[in-house]
N, C-alpha and C positions, 0 to 999 in steps of 0.2 A: 692061841689066845693072844689078843692084843695087849700091848703095854698101856699104861695110863695115858701117856702122851698121845697115842693114837686114838684111844677112847675119847679123849677130849675133842679131838678133831671131828670124830664121828658125831659126837653130841652137838658140836657147833654147826655142823652141816644140817643136822635135824632141826636145830633151833632156827636157823636161817630159813629153812623150809623153801629152798629153791630161789630165794631172793638174793640180791647182791649185798644185803645188809651185812655189815661187819659185826661179828659176835666176839666178844672179849671173854677172857678167863673169868672176870668178875660176874659176867652173865651166867656162865656155867655154874660158878660157885653159888650164886643166888638160887638157881633152879634146883640144885642139889641140897639146898639148905645148909651150906657150909660157909663159915666165915672166909673172907678173902685171905686172911693170914694162914688159916688152916689149909686152905686150898693150895696156897703157894708152897707150904711145907710138904704137903702130899705130892705135889707135882715135882718138887725138888728131889724127893726120895723115890719118886716113880712107884709109889704104892697106890693101889686102887681102892677107893672107898666103895666096896661092893654093895653094902646095905643101902647107901644113899642112891646109888645108880639103879639098883633093883626097885627101890621105892618110886623113883622117877619113872621108870619104865611101866610100873604098875599103874601109876596115876595117869599116864598118857596112853596106855593101852599098846605099848611097844613090845616087840619081842626082844628079850634081852640077848638072844643069840646074835641079832644084828649088831648090837653094840659091842659085845665081847669077842665075837669071832668074825673072821673074814667071810 
């Protein structure tokens, strides 16, 4: 299972959708409906907000296995 920092990178790749656009942590926080300060705390502690990520996957029709596992 990936750690949260790696999951962030996978989410950023998905958000960029193959473009060269730069995706920031604040963009990921907004998509997960997490405040930027809470996101920074979660990232610092390297804890994963599973519920928020699963809700995002459900909304976008993504397989959560692609996000959480290699």
